[in-house]
SEMI-103759 format. One record per residue (C-alpha): x negated, y negated, z; residue in three letters. Coordinates in Angstrom, 3 decimals. Layout:
<sites>
          x          y          z   senu
          X          Y          Z    ALA
...
</sites>
This chain:
<sites>
          x          y          z   senu
    -10.581      0.339     12.961    UNK
    -10.604     -1.825      9.830    UNK
    -14.290     -1.290      9.196    UNK
    -13.722      2.448      8.747    UNK
    -11.185      1.857      5.973    UNK
    -12.569      2.033      2.405    UNK
    -12.852     -1.219      0.520    UNK
    -10.736     -1.842     -2.563    UNK
    -13.838     -1.856     -4.775    UNK
    -14.865      1.564     -3.446    UNK
    -11.372      2.943     -4.096    UNK
    -11.392      1.526     -7.624    UNK
    -14.799      3.062     -8.304    UNK
    -13.602      6.412     -6.918    UNK
    -10.505      6.376     -9.140    UNK
    -12.720      5.566    -12.118    UNK
    -14.817      8.641    -11.325    UNK
    -11.731     10.843    -11.259    UNK
    -10.422      9.516    -14.573    UNK
    -13.661      9.218    -16.553    UNK
    -13.520     10.880    -19.956    UNK
    -16.079     13.074    -21.652    UNK
    -18.638     11.461    -23.946    UNK
    -18.806     13.440    -27.166    UNK
    -22.026     13.996    -29.066    UNK
    -22.617     12.245    -32.372    UNK
    -22.923     15.599    -34.150    UNK
    -20.062     17.743    -32.857    UNK
    -21.005     20.613    -35.175    UNK
    -24.227     21.200    -33.226    UNK
    -23.801     24.135    -30.848    UNK
    -25.553     26.936    -28.971    UNK
    -23.010     29.400    -30.341    UNK
    -23.069     31.195    -33.669    UNK
    -20.715     29.554    -36.177    UNK
    -19.726     32.755    -37.943    UNK
    -15.907     32.925    -37.821    UNK
    -13.846     32.313    -40.951    UNK
    -10.179     31.303    -41.267    UNK
     -9.190     34.988    -41.535    UNK
    -11.158     35.838    -38.380    UNK
     -9.439     33.058    -36.421    UNK
     -6.016     33.976    -37.821    UNK
     -6.364     37.597    -36.737    UNK
     -7.586     36.474    -33.300    UNK
     -4.432     34.374    -32.961    UNK
     -2.176     37.198    -34.145    UNK
     -3.916     39.551    -31.722    UNK
     -3.262     37.126    -28.871    UNK
      0.448     36.739    -29.685    UNK
      1.625     40.078    -31.091    UNK
      0.942     42.334    -28.127    UNK
      3.050     44.632    -26.034    UNK
      5.790     41.977    -26.125    UNK
      6.771     43.075    -29.623    UNK
      7.418     46.624    -28.383    UNK
      8.918     45.773    -24.983    UNK
     10.128     42.162    -24.889    UNK
     12.435     42.432    -27.909    UNK
     14.410     45.302    -26.404    UNK
     14.575     43.727    -22.937    UNK
     15.897     40.365    -24.158    UNK
     18.311     41.997    -26.604    UNK
     19.910     44.247    -23.981    UNK
     19.869     42.101    -20.848    UNK
     19.922     38.460    -21.992    UNK
     20.999     37.607    -25.551    UNK
     22.208     40.664    -27.483    UNK
     21.512     40.625    -31.259    UNK
     21.242     36.824    -30.940    UNK
     17.711     37.470    -29.682    UNK
     16.884     36.633    -33.306    UNK
     18.053     33.037    -32.728    UNK
     16.143     32.958    -29.434    UNK
     12.916     33.860    -31.241    UNK
     13.574     31.229    -33.945    UNK
     14.048     28.469    -31.353    UNK
     11.094     29.696    -29.290    UNK
      8.924     29.783    -32.415    UNK
      9.844     26.184    -33.244    UNK
      9.148     25.082    -29.664    UNK
      5.778     26.834    -29.770    UNK
      5.050     25.139    -33.095    UNK
      5.201     21.719    -31.390    UNK
      2.522     22.780    -28.912    UNK
      0.518     24.623    -31.571    UNK
      0.327     21.541    -33.813    UNK
     -1.127     19.541    -30.912    UNK
     -3.796     22.214    -30.452    UNK
     -4.434     22.213    -34.209    UNK
     -5.125     18.472    -34.318    UNK
     -7.445     18.598    -31.334    UNK
     -9.218     21.717    -32.569    UNK
     -9.965     19.979    -35.869    UNK
    -11.014     16.655    -34.321    UNK
    -12.993     18.095    -31.398    UNK
    -14.499     21.396    -32.629    UNK
    -15.809     22.360    -29.200    UNK
    -14.987     25.354    -27.045    UNK
    -12.790     24.790    -24.013    UNK
     -9.317     24.536    -25.547    UNK
     -6.874     22.571    -23.347    UNK
     -9.610     21.736    -20.818    UNK
    -11.754     20.037    -23.455    UNK
     -8.819     18.229    -25.065    UNK
     -7.725     16.789    -21.719    UNK
    -11.285     15.778    -20.791    UNK
    -11.883     13.693    -23.915    UNK
     -8.623     11.762    -23.621    UNK
     -6.995     11.797    -20.153    UNK
     -9.642     12.209    -17.463    UNK
    -12.027     14.463    -15.570    UNK
     -9.965     15.669    -12.620    UNK
     -6.982     16.481    -14.842    UNK
     -9.236     18.395    -17.211    UNK
    -10.750     20.381    -14.338    UNK
     -7.318     21.332    -12.973    UNK
     -6.153     22.415    -16.430    UNK
     -9.292     24.526    -16.870    UNK
     -8.899     25.934    -13.368    UNK
     -5.326     27.051    -14.093    UNK
     -6.162     28.462    -17.523    UNK
     -8.974     30.444    -15.878    UNK
     -6.524     32.190    -13.525    UNK
     -4.014     32.609    -16.346    UNK
     -6.478     34.586    -18.454    UNK
     -7.655     36.680    -15.511    UNK
     -4.174     37.736    -14.431    UNK
     -3.004     38.097    -18.035    UNK
     -5.881     40.380    -18.981    UNK
     -5.483     42.502    -15.854    UNK
     -1.699     42.787    -16.367    UNK
     -2.124     43.891    -19.994    UNK
     -4.713     46.470    -18.910    UNK
     -2.268     47.936    -16.378    UNK
      0.482     47.957    -19.019    UNK
     -1.909     49.702    -21.420    UNK
     -2.730     52.280    -18.754    UNK
      0.933     52.837    -17.869    UNK
      1.950     53.213    -21.510    UNK
     -0.774     55.778    -22.180    UNK
      0.090     57.575    -18.946    UNK
      3.757     57.816    -19.953    UNK
      2.744     59.616    -23.174    UNK
      1.136     62.343    -20.997    UNK
      4.140     62.549    -18.609    UNK
      2.413     60.465    -15.890    UNK
     -0.252     63.092    -15.255    UNK
     -2.912     60.419    -14.654    UNK
     -0.803     58.681    -12.008    UNK
      0.070     61.933    -10.246    UNK
     -3.567     63.067    -10.248    UNK
     -4.740     59.744     -8.763    UNK
     -2.080     59.709     -6.028    UNK
     -2.861     63.324     -5.104    UNK
     -6.666     63.113     -4.972    UNK
     -7.240     59.434     -4.094    UNK
     -4.079     58.475     -2.265    UNK
     -1.296     55.920     -2.442    UNK
     -1.095     52.537     -0.672    UNK
      1.829     50.729      0.878    UNK
      0.151     47.362      1.402    UNK
      1.671     44.052      0.271    UNK
      0.042     42.514     -2.838    UNK
     -1.810     45.768     -3.544    UNK
     -0.867     48.347     -6.166    UNK
      0.647     51.649     -5.098    UNK
     -2.456     53.456     -6.318    UNK
     -5.825     52.407     -7.791    UNK
     -5.604     52.211    -11.571    UNK
     -9.010     53.479    -12.681    UNK
     -7.920     53.738    -16.313    UNK
     -6.993     50.016    -16.486    UNK
    -10.306     49.015    -14.904    UNK
    -12.208     51.289    -17.288    UNK
    -10.638     49.831    -20.439    UNK
    -11.499     46.325    -19.233    UNK
    -15.129     47.287    -18.629    UNK
    -15.367     48.836    -22.102    UNK
    -13.822     45.715    -23.675    UNK
    -16.247     43.526    -21.693    UNK
    -19.181     45.478    -23.111    UNK
    -17.963     44.986    -26.693    UNK
    -17.280     41.258    -26.171    UNK
    -20.825     40.726    -24.842    UNK
    -22.298     41.932    -28.169    UNK
    -21.309     38.692    -29.881    UNK
    -18.479     36.935    -31.689    UNK
    -18.930     38.901    -34.900    UNK
    -18.622     42.277    -33.135    UNK
    -15.565     41.059    -31.208    UNK
    -13.996     39.786    -34.421    UNK
    -14.675     43.055    -36.253    UNK
    -13.121     45.093    -33.429    UNK
    -10.099     42.783    -33.412    UNK
     -9.784     43.279    -37.195    UNK
     -9.566     47.055    -36.762    UNK
     -6.893     46.979    -34.038    UNK
     -4.932     44.187    -35.765    UNK
     -4.900     46.098    -39.061    UNK
     -3.521     49.240    -37.352    UNK
     -0.959     47.175    -35.420    UNK
      0.247     45.334    -38.546    UNK
      0.451     48.627    -40.445    UNK
      2.701     50.058    -37.719    UNK
      4.850     46.913    -37.747    UNK
      5.241     47.237    -41.522    UNK
      6.333     50.861    -41.073    UNK
      8.856     49.817    -38.391    UNK
     10.342     47.164    -40.688    UNK
     10.642     49.424    -43.748    UNK
     12.118     52.366    -41.815    UNK
     14.271     50.047    -39.751    UNK
     15.943     48.440    -42.749    UNK
     16.498     51.875    -44.289    UNK
     18.255     53.026    -41.104    UNK
     20.087     49.730    -40.502    UNK
     23.819     49.823    -39.803    UNK
     25.550     46.391    -40.027    UNK
     28.414     47.651    -37.845    UNK
     26.078     47.342    -34.836    UNK
     26.601     43.563    -35.052    UNK
     30.385     43.859    -35.331    UNK
     32.916     42.789    -32.721    UNK
     33.483     46.443    -31.729    UNK
     29.919     46.546    -30.385    UNK
     30.206     43.176    -28.658    UNK
     29.450     40.846    -31.560    UNK
     26.303     39.019    -32.574    UNK
     26.083     36.702    -29.527    UNK
     27.828     38.506    -26.659    UNK
     26.279     36.247    -23.996    UNK
     27.050     33.010    -25.827    UNK
     24.883     29.917    -26.078    UNK
     23.659     30.219    -22.487    UNK
     22.339     33.709    -23.258    UNK
     20.562     32.448    -26.378    UNK
     18.854     29.637    -24.438    UNK
     17.932     31.946    -21.555    UNK
     16.467     34.328    -24.119    UNK
     14.548     31.417    -25.669    UNK
     12.880     30.664    -22.334    UNK
     11.742     34.302    -22.093    UNK
     10.718     34.622    -25.750    UNK
      8.663     31.415    -25.556    UNK
      5.949     33.239    -23.620    UNK
      5.462     35.687    -26.492    UNK
      3.662     32.941    -28.429    UNK
      1.140     31.774    -25.837    UNK
     -1.858     33.478    -27.450    UNK
     -2.596     30.930    -30.182    UNK
     -4.879     28.874    -27.915    UNK
     -7.593     31.521    -28.447    UNK
     -8.089     29.868    -31.851    UNK
     -8.768     26.480    -30.256    UNK
    -11.091     28.124    -27.731    UNK
    -13.045     29.651    -30.639    UNK
    -13.406     26.433    -32.660    UNK
    -17.096     26.058    -31.692    UNK
    -17.774     29.379    -33.430    UNK
    -15.851     28.545    -36.618    UNK
    -17.790     27.818    -39.778    UNK
    -15.521     24.966    -40.845    UNK
    -13.318     24.118    -37.847    UNK
    -11.777     21.009    -39.439    UNK
    -10.008     23.223    -41.977    UNK
    -10.067     26.673    -40.382    UNK
     -8.484     25.835    -37.000    UNK
     -5.258     24.154    -38.259    UNK
     -4.794     26.779    -40.967    UNK
     -5.416     29.702    -38.617    UNK
     -2.964     28.335    -36.034    UNK
     -0.279     27.793    -38.708    UNK
     -0.790     31.203    -40.339    UNK
     -0.958     33.183    -37.081    UNK
      2.064     31.460    -35.531    UNK
      4.078     31.904    -38.718    UNK
      3.218     35.593    -39.041    UNK
      3.838     36.262    -35.330    UNK
      7.212     34.498    -35.426    UNK
      8.191     36.410    -38.563    UNK
      7.181     39.720    -36.953    UNK
      9.207     39.053    -33.787    UNK
     12.294     37.955    -35.755    UNK
     12.242     40.863    -38.245    UNK
     11.581     43.507    -35.571    UNK
     14.504     42.093    -33.560    UNK
     16.710     42.344    -36.659    UNK
     15.895     45.997    -37.396    UNK
     16.019     47.010    -33.727    UNK
     19.537     45.660    -33.170    UNK
     20.737     47.044    -36.535    UNK
     19.363     50.568    -35.944    UNK
     21.271     51.185    -32.690    UNK
     23.873     49.209    -30.724    UNK
     22.143     46.557    -28.621    UNK
     23.829     47.617    -25.354    UNK
     22.352     51.143    -25.623    UNK
     18.725     50.048    -25.940    UNK
     16.088     51.343    -23.519    UNK
     14.275     48.189    -22.262    UNK
     11.060     50.073    -21.449    UNK
     10.557     51.669    -24.885    UNK
     13.227     50.231    -27.165    UNK
     11.614     50.936    -30.546    UNK
     10.453     54.472    -29.827    UNK
     13.845     55.316    -28.283    UNK
     15.697     53.838    -31.282    UNK
     13.784     56.053    -33.738    UNK
     14.272     59.088    -31.477    UNK
     18.048     58.589    -31.387    UNK
     18.190     58.257    -35.167    UNK
     16.450     61.622    -35.549    UNK
     12.884     60.454    -36.155    UNK
     11.154     61.538    -32.964    UNK
      7.799     61.728    -34.757    UNK
      7.979     57.967    -35.331    UNK
      7.591     57.475    -31.584    UNK
      3.947     58.521    -31.908    UNK
      3.315     55.783    -34.500    UNK
      5.080     53.232    -32.331    UNK
      2.954     54.243    -29.338    UNK
     -0.205     53.920    -31.459    UNK
      0.802     50.448    -32.630    UNK
      1.649     49.376    -29.091    UNK
     -1.729     50.494    -27.701    UNK
     -3.600     48.781    -30.559    UNK
     -1.588     45.599    -30.021    UNK
     -2.433     45.611    -26.322    UNK
     -6.097     46.096    -27.201    UNK
     -6.028     42.909    -29.279    UNK
     -4.501     40.978    -26.371    UNK
     -7.224     42.293    -24.055    UNK
     -9.907     41.193    -26.501    UNK
     -8.238     37.806    -26.853    UNK
     -8.247     37.211    -23.083    UNK
    -11.818     38.406    -22.602    UNK
    -12.938     36.361    -25.608    UNK
    -11.368     33.059    -24.468    UNK
    -11.953     33.082    -20.712    UNK
    -15.797     33.003    -20.637    UNK
    -15.848     30.242    -23.252    UNK
    -13.592     27.974    -21.200    UNK
    -15.725     28.665    -18.120    UNK
    -18.803     27.915    -20.241    UNK
    -17.344     24.555    -21.314    UNK
    -16.649     23.589    -17.677    UNK
    -20.121     24.687    -16.555    UNK
    -21.785     22.916    -19.494    UNK
    -20.096     19.681    -18.378    UNK
    -21.293     20.237    -14.803    UNK
    -17.806     20.749    -13.342    UNK
    -18.347     24.454    -12.633    UNK
    -21.334     26.461    -11.476    UNK
    -24.268     25.998    -13.835    UNK
    -25.072     29.701    -14.114    UNK
    -22.034     30.180    -16.371    UNK
    -23.429     27.790    -18.989    UNK
    -26.184     30.222    -19.990    UNK
    -25.948     31.507    -23.565    UNK
    -27.724     34.710    -24.568    UNK
    -30.407     33.808    -27.154    UNK
    -29.727     36.822    -29.388    UNK
    -25.970     37.381    -29.226    UNK
    -25.236     33.636    -28.731    UNK
    -22.386     34.218    -26.285    UNK
    -21.998     33.174    -22.603    UNK
    -22.949     36.620    -21.369    UNK
    -22.966     35.738    -17.633    UNK
    -19.380     34.522    -17.794    UNK
    -18.312     37.540    -19.831    UNK
    -19.806     40.036    -17.358    UNK
    -18.715     38.269    -14.145    UNK
    -15.139     37.586    -15.199    UNK
    -14.834     40.964    -16.893    UNK
    -15.721     42.593    -13.564    UNK
    -13.275     40.334    -11.690    UNK
    -10.533     41.184    -14.168    UNK
    -11.270     44.902    -13.751    UNK
    -11.095     44.522     -9.961    UNK
     -7.710     42.799    -10.238    UNK
     -6.386     45.591    -12.451    UNK
     -7.794     48.260    -10.142    UNK
     -6.276     47.328     -6.790    UNK
     -3.776     44.442     -7.042    UNK
     -0.056     44.502     -7.687    UNK
      0.223     42.158    -10.641    UNK
      3.997     42.234    -11.151    UNK
      4.524     39.445     -8.622    UNK
      1.762     37.358    -10.201    UNK
      2.736     37.686    -13.855    UNK
      5.202     34.774    -13.599    UNK
      2.275     32.659    -12.475    UNK
      0.961     32.860    -16.038    UNK
      3.823     30.772    -17.333    UNK
      3.214     27.697    -15.228    UNK
     -0.472     27.445    -16.115    UNK
      0.260     27.759    -19.831    UNK
      3.102     25.236    -19.769    UNK
      1.038     22.739    -17.777    UNK
     -1.774     23.028    -20.326    UNK
      0.696     22.502    -23.185    UNK
      2.087     19.410    -21.452    UNK
     -1.298     17.769    -20.943    UNK
     -2.450     18.562    -24.481    UNK
      0.705     16.933    -25.891    UNK
      0.161     13.847    -23.701    UNK
     -3.507     13.778    -24.726    UNK
     -2.503     13.679    -28.403    UNK
     -0.510     10.492    -27.819    UNK
     -3.257      8.835    -25.772    UNK
     -6.009      9.748    -28.220    UNK
     -4.013      8.758    -31.307    UNK
     -3.548      5.219    -29.977    UNK
     -7.152      4.757    -28.832    UNK
     -9.723      2.809    -30.794    UNK
    -12.164      4.855    -32.822    UNK
    -15.861      4.300    -32.264    UNK
    -17.315      3.001    -35.494    UNK
    -20.815      1.800    -36.118    UNK
    -20.061     -0.027    -39.354    UNK
    -17.029     -1.879    -40.714    UNK
    -14.624      0.320    -42.628    UNK
    -15.125      0.538    -46.379    UNK
    -12.635     -0.716    -48.836    UNK
    -10.454      1.513    -50.964    UNK
    -12.473      3.821    -53.126    UNK
    -15.223      4.202    -50.562    UNK
    -17.187      1.107    -51.624    UNK
    -18.081     -1.609    -49.175    UNK
    -16.216     -4.866    -49.378    UNK
    -17.972     -7.515    -51.421    UNK
    -19.552    -10.349    -49.565    UNK
    -19.294    -13.890    -50.946    UNK
    -22.322    -14.754    -53.002    UNK
    -24.267    -17.796    -52.015    UNK
    -25.879    -20.260    -54.340    UNK
    -29.605    -20.110    -54.829    UNK
    -30.482    -23.212    -52.912    UNK
    -27.433    -25.035    -51.615    UNK
    -25.955    -22.123    -49.589    UNK
    -22.504    -22.849    -51.049    UNK
    -20.226    -20.011    -52.030    UNK
    -20.064    -19.161    -55.705    UNK
    -16.718    -18.579    -57.324    UNK
    -15.469    -15.062    -58.054    UNK
    -15.553    -15.100    -61.807    UNK
    -14.266    -11.629    -62.739    UNK
    -10.776    -10.278    -62.086    UNK
    -12.230     -7.234    -60.262    UNK
    -14.118     -9.546    -57.894    UNK
    -10.859    -11.289    -57.060    UNK
     -9.138     -7.947    -56.369    UNK
    -11.984     -6.911    -54.056    UNK
    -11.685    -10.216    -52.212    UNK
     -7.972     -9.577    -51.676    UNK
     -8.769     -6.061    -50.400    UNK
    -11.299     -7.506    -47.984    UNK
     -8.738     -9.969    -46.638    UNK
     -6.235     -7.158    -46.160    UNK
     -8.787     -5.163    -44.197    UNK
     -9.371     -8.135    -41.926    UNK
     -5.608     -8.350    -41.301    UNK
     -5.359     -4.664    -40.349    UNK
     -4.822     -4.149    -36.649    UNK
     -6.822     -1.768    -34.514    UNK
     -5.283      1.370    -32.981    UNK
     -3.529      0.594    -29.719    UNK
     -2.649     -2.963    -30.702    UNK
      0.930     -4.147    -31.046    UNK
      2.319     -3.937    -34.562    UNK
      2.721     -7.289    -36.278    UNK
      6.463     -6.745    -36.763    UNK
      7.014     -6.496    -32.994    UNK
      4.815     -9.395    -31.936    UNK
      7.577    -12.055    -31.962    UNK
      9.689     -9.905    -29.615    UNK
      6.952     -8.376    -27.405    UNK
      4.434    -11.188    -27.419    UNK
      3.659    -10.738    -23.712    UNK
      2.153     -7.290    -24.484    UNK
     -0.454     -8.658    -26.883    UNK
     -2.659     -9.802    -23.982    UNK
     -3.441     -6.231    -22.870    UNK
     -6.414     -4.224    -24.081    UNK
     -5.717     -1.946    -27.074    UNK
     -4.255      1.338    -25.832    UNK
     -3.611      0.113    -22.284    UNK
      0.149     -0.322    -22.743    UNK
      0.374      3.052    -24.495    UNK
     -1.302      4.820    -21.574    UNK
      1.164      3.272    -19.100    UNK
      4.044      4.169    -21.424    UNK
      2.871      7.803    -21.601    UNK
      2.845      8.020    -17.798    UNK
      6.337      6.477    -17.697    UNK
      7.505      8.904    -20.367    UNK
      6.253     11.907    -18.372    UNK
      7.855     10.649    -15.137    UNK
     11.145     10.082    -16.985    UNK
     10.916     13.577    -18.498    UNK
     10.318     15.144    -15.063    UNK
     13.296     13.298    -13.564    UNK
     15.535     14.085    -16.551    UNK
     14.686     17.795    -16.505    UNK
     15.084     17.943    -12.713    UNK
     18.635     16.616    -13.028    UNK
     19.412     19.090    -15.817    UNK
     18.031     22.074    -13.874    UNK
     18.967     21.239    -10.274    UNK
     21.745     18.632    -10.592    UNK
     24.710     21.000    -10.464    UNK
     23.171     23.946     -8.610    UNK
     20.810     22.778     -5.857    UNK
     21.628     19.074     -5.551    UNK
     25.428     19.465     -6.040    UNK
     25.708     16.022     -7.593    UNK
     29.180     14.681     -8.375    UNK
     29.981     14.295    -12.051    UNK
     29.651     10.499    -12.131    UNK
     26.211     10.420    -10.495    UNK
     25.025     13.389    -12.588    UNK
     26.024     11.585    -15.794    UNK
     24.621      8.242    -14.616    UNK
     21.227      9.699    -13.746    UNK
     21.078     11.545    -17.052    UNK
     21.756      8.298    -18.930    UNK
     19.226      6.292    -16.893    UNK
     16.363      8.760    -17.246    UNK
     17.161      9.363    -20.914    UNK
     16.978      5.597    -21.500    UNK
     13.647      5.463    -19.656    UNK
     12.318      8.271    -21.834    UNK
     13.538      6.673    -25.086    UNK
     12.287      3.192    -24.164    UNK
      8.833      4.595    -23.364    UNK
      8.870      6.391    -26.696    UNK
      9.829      3.215    -28.574    UNK
      7.177      1.213    -26.739    UNK
      4.497      3.696    -27.817    UNK
      5.791      3.672    -31.387    UNK
      5.566     -0.144    -31.473    UNK
      1.754      0.087    -31.399    UNK
     -0.692      0.882    -34.159    UNK
     -2.163      4.395    -34.265    UNK
     -5.218      5.920    -35.886    UNK
     -4.937      6.840    -39.539    UNK
     -7.468      9.582    -40.029    UNK
     -7.064     11.553    -43.228    UNK
    -10.286     13.554    -42.823    UNK
     -8.855     16.064    -40.328    UNK
     -5.412     17.505    -39.632    UNK
     -2.946     15.263    -37.784    UNK
      0.356     16.324    -36.264    UNK
      3.256     14.521    -37.970    UNK
      5.851     12.306    -36.273    UNK
      3.689     11.043    -33.410    UNK
      4.780     10.203    -30.716    UNK
      8.091     12.052    -31.246    UNK
      6.669     15.571    -31.738    UNK
      4.397     15.567    -28.653    UNK
      7.151     13.945    -26.580    UNK
      9.597     16.740    -27.464    UNK
      6.927     19.280    -26.530    UNK
      6.431     17.543    -23.161    UNK
     10.172     17.648    -22.368    UNK
     10.495     21.296    -23.339    UNK
      7.454     22.387    -21.324    UNK
      8.565     20.499    -18.208    UNK
     12.069     21.973    -18.505    UNK
     10.689     25.516    -18.701    UNK
      8.332     24.876    -15.765    UNK
     11.220     23.742    -13.582    UNK
     13.123     26.936    -14.428    UNK
     10.439     29.024    -12.691    UNK
     10.968     30.320     -9.157    UNK
      9.885     28.397     -6.070    UNK
      7.439     31.179     -5.139    UNK
      5.645     30.584     -8.439    UNK
      5.336     26.892     -7.556    UNK
      4.093     27.778     -4.068    UNK
      1.344     30.042     -5.431    UNK
      0.528     27.371     -7.990    UNK
      0.117     24.764     -5.229    UNK
     -2.226     27.055     -3.258    UNK
     -4.350     27.690     -6.351    UNK
     -4.473     23.945     -7.076    UNK
     -5.726     23.257     -3.547    UNK
     -8.497     25.799     -4.019    UNK
     -9.382     24.101     -7.295    UNK
     -9.548     20.678     -5.630    UNK
    -11.943     22.108     -3.038    UNK
    -14.224     23.357     -5.824    UNK
    -14.021     20.048     -7.690    UNK
    -14.716     17.762     -4.734    UNK
    -17.270     20.151     -3.287    UNK
    -19.211     20.728     -6.497    UNK
    -17.798     19.376     -9.739    UNK
    -17.578     15.653     -9.039    UNK
    -21.229     15.541     -7.911    UNK
    -22.726     17.640    -10.715    UNK
    -20.654     16.242    -13.562    UNK
    -22.771     15.143    -16.520    UNK
    -20.599     12.043    -16.811    UNK
    -21.603     11.228    -13.230    UNK
    -25.270     11.405    -14.231    UNK
    -24.642      9.089    -17.185    UNK
    -23.173      6.354    -15.003    UNK
    -25.577      3.505    -14.218    UNK
    -26.488      3.201    -10.569    UNK
    -25.126     -0.050     -9.104    UNK
    -27.715     -2.334     -7.538    UNK
    -27.060     -4.282     -4.398    UNK
    -27.296     -8.001     -5.004    UNK
    -27.635    -10.625     -2.281    UNK
    -27.206    -14.347     -2.703    UNK
    -29.194    -16.763     -0.508    UNK
    -28.390    -20.444     -0.319    UNK
    -30.872    -23.120      0.630    UNK
    -29.575    -26.534      1.703    UNK
    -32.046    -29.382      1.242    UNK
    -31.984    -32.647      3.173    UNK
    -30.601    -34.467      0.157    UNK
    -27.449    -32.387      0.502    UNK
    -27.923    -30.489     -2.776    UNK
    -27.318    -26.757     -2.847    UNK
    -29.693    -24.324     -4.560    UNK
    -28.802    -20.655     -5.045    UNK
    -31.366    -17.888     -5.294    UNK
    -30.184    -14.414     -6.263    UNK
    -32.426    -11.376     -5.949    UNK
    -31.844     -7.654     -6.289    UNK
    -32.370     -5.718     -3.090    UNK
    -33.806     -2.296     -3.802    UNK
    -32.792      0.610     -1.587    UNK
    -35.110      0.953      1.327    UNK
    -36.472     -2.595      1.164    UNK
    -36.567     -4.640      4.342    UNK
    -34.404     -7.761      4.415    UNK
    -36.351    -10.955      4.851    UNK
    -35.440    -12.983      7.896    UNK
    -34.777    -16.660      7.451    UNK
    -35.218    -18.555      4.224    UNK
    -36.874    -16.912      1.210    UNK
    -40.381    -17.856      0.239    UNK
    -40.359    -20.898     -1.981    UNK
    -43.023    -22.485     -4.065    UNK
    -45.351    -25.071     -2.666    UNK
    -43.366    -28.013     -3.908    UNK
    -40.160    -26.769     -2.271    UNK
    -42.057    -26.108      0.959    UNK
    -43.192    -29.709      1.099    UNK
    -39.607    -30.853      0.895    UNK
</sites>
């Protein structure tokens, strides 16, 4: 029985395979794609991904059913929470200007299997998200024509009553996806130009809504007679925040496009900041005018803005609102179809997904196979499947990606940088070396004052500690940690921090409802897990981190990523158990793909040196001395029976 059990060395080697990180090229600007996107292009892609149908539907739904006029506060808090995740993406996008977004960021810092699972979940997220937006686009257009398209389809094609399938095939949704797929396959510049057109129309409509809305605003709609500003209290504001958070999930299209940016080190952080700021401002201002135009409790959740203008006597404005909504949904469709094939390309290029998806068209310089295949799959989803039950699945994949990117920021920031030469002194000049005498080899004195200053600078550089090492101020108190490799303690602390965050959020979410904990144990567990979280945070902070001023860096590390981790885990635990069940099934399918294909075809697997079997043979001579002969045994060679061949002199002995 024991001989069938794996040896500890085999298990260690297997774990190393799972957690190996991606080796980056020396020149990360080299790419098969066309670097043609400017900061404005990336900003409009991000705005297109965030300001979609949610602006026209989500604001009214949250205002009426969850938070009231305090939906404004919900959007402010959600925007700040999204900013924490967005800054993590901005730093990675500037440091690693490669396509792949969260998948790539996790691969270069955490490990291979985690990166694959993140990419696998993001893949499904984009597929379901694109198909759901296409069905919403179709339904919105159909409602303008009094549902004639739906009635015609049900009459001439038929209706279904099958679980997980739509009530009728949505040919219009599938058609818009196929048209968008065709445009995306023409190249990044064509996609960007099309996004510019739809974004410009959408922003023009938003500007009209804001101007007309403030003209028609009535402050009495926030008065106590109408229920007040926050009728559902703090709990309603926080519940609204959890819903509004998902309005900002489109900014990762910017990180996925970093390999096609002309100057990603500057363009990616700026585009993420600009797009998130503009999207947050649009959501907040539209919420203000919507709740000031009509009383919040009379809003129509399905078409709040159009209905508000209609009730104020501006029925013609509904046409403009419908135009803006359709254009906004078009930008979200383009964003999904633009990002998905590039993430699949990154996985295939690394060998973790099927190699056919790594092909780039020589003329358009886009992954055309991935665009066509996943465009068709998305169209099929929109055509026949009921996506309402699957839309919540989008949240868990996004939040998991945010969590791993935040953890990756901490790990990467406290890792040693690979440098080929010693760092230069201040001013960019190399440190002066002591000058030797002409013949004696003795050191000459530093005669000038500037020489003495340079010598002091050189000594300071020698005293500087490497990233991941314990800070000098903490060494007397944490001396036992100085024996570990740089970054090793930080990695363990990050794992501890995430476990503490999971336990803390579990108590907050389930402590009083599902677990029915008494007050004393609820409070005790909260204190214990909070202490574990804070101690892990302090332990990370006690180590040196990289100081790189060449690219953007998120401030207040490790505090900012840690707050993002807690928030994302809390929101994940608020999702329904059916969402977690579907998530587990999808993860199992992903593990089958990884262990069946990815782990064997990974480029990092090909880079690993093949271990050679080594055998040691001992020869005991009559004198009692022991001589060891070690030889490498090549695969397929026949073992030699008895003693190895020795030279003539040894044979005589």
